[in-house]
C-alpha positions in Angstrom: -121.9 51.0 44.5 -121.3 54.7 44.8 -117.8 55.9 45.6 -116.7 59.2 47.1 -113.5 60.3 45.3 -113.2 63.8 46.8 -109.7 64.3 48.0 -108.4 60.7 48.2 -105.8 60.4 51.0 -103.4 58.5 48.8 -101.7 58.9 45.5 -103.3 57.5 42.4 -101.0 56.6 39.4 -101.2 54.6 36.2 -100.9 51.2 37.9 -103.5 52.1 40.5 -106.3 54.3 39.3 -109.9 55.0 40.2 -111.3 52.5 37.6 -109.1 49.7 38.9 -110.1 50.2 42.5 -113.8 50.3 41.6 -113.3 47.1 39.6 -111.8 45.4 42.6 -115.0 46.0 44.5 -117.1 44.6 41.7 -115.2 41.3 41.7 -117.8 38.7 42.6 -115.2 36.8 44.6 -113.9 39.8 46.5 -113.1 39.2 50.1 -114.4 41.9 52.5 -113.2 41.9 56.1 -114.1 43.7 59.3 -110.9 44.0 61.3 -111.0 42.8 64.9 -108.7 45.5 66.1 -110.2 48.2 68.3 -108.2 50.8 66.5 -110.1 50.1 63.2 -113.5 49.1 64.6 -114.0 52.5 66.4 -113.7 54.3 63.1 -115.7 51.5 61.2 -113.0 50.7 58.6 -113.2 47.7 56.4 -110.8 45.8 54.1 -111.4 44.6 50.6 -109.3 42.2 48.6 -110.5 42.1 45.0 -109.3 41.6 41.4 -109.6 44.0 38.5 -110.7 42.9 35.0 -107.1 42.5 34.0 -106.2 40.3 37.0 -104.5 42.8 39.2 -105.2 42.2 42.9 -106.0 45.3 44.9 -106.1 45.7 48.7 -108.2 48.5 49.9 -109.1 50.1 53.3 -112.5 51.8 53.2 -115.4 53.3 55.2 -119.0 53.2 54.2 -122.3 54.6 55.4 -124.2 51.9 53.6 -124.7 54.1 50.5 -121.4 55.5 49.7 -117.8 54.1 49.9 -114.8 56.3 50.8 -111.5 54.7 49.9 -108.9 55.5 52.6 -106.0 53.5 51.2 -105.4 51.2 48.2 -102.4 49.3 46.8 -101.7 46.2 44.7 -101.7 42.8 46.5 -98.7 41.7 48.4 -97.7 38.0 48.1 -99.6 37.0 51.3 -102.7 38.7 50.2 -102.6 37.1 46.8 -102.3 33.7 48.5 -105.2 34.5 50.9 -107.4 35.6 48.0 -106.6 32.5 45.9 -107.3 30.2 48.9 -110.7 31.8 49.5 -111.5 31.7 45.8 -110.6 28.0 45.7 -112.8 27.3 48.8 -115.7 29.1 47.2 -115.5 27.3 43.9 -115.1 23.9 45.6 -118.4 24.4 47.5 
């Protein structure tokens, strides 16, 4: 997956860096969602919930043209997202 990191529209810091965000997309159990809100669908924005190699959950909003991913926003999981990710992971592993 190729990422466009030119002028990210959010602040990167030690707890949330480029490598961690990319790792969250490489998570084989990442949950990718297409929002059903007209506000997001017009601009073709998607959500990704994935884990880094060290177990940090990252929620990202992104756009893609099928070849390149542009991260619009990223932050660590909130409690509800952690629960949702874990539930989806458990469902997948139980299948």
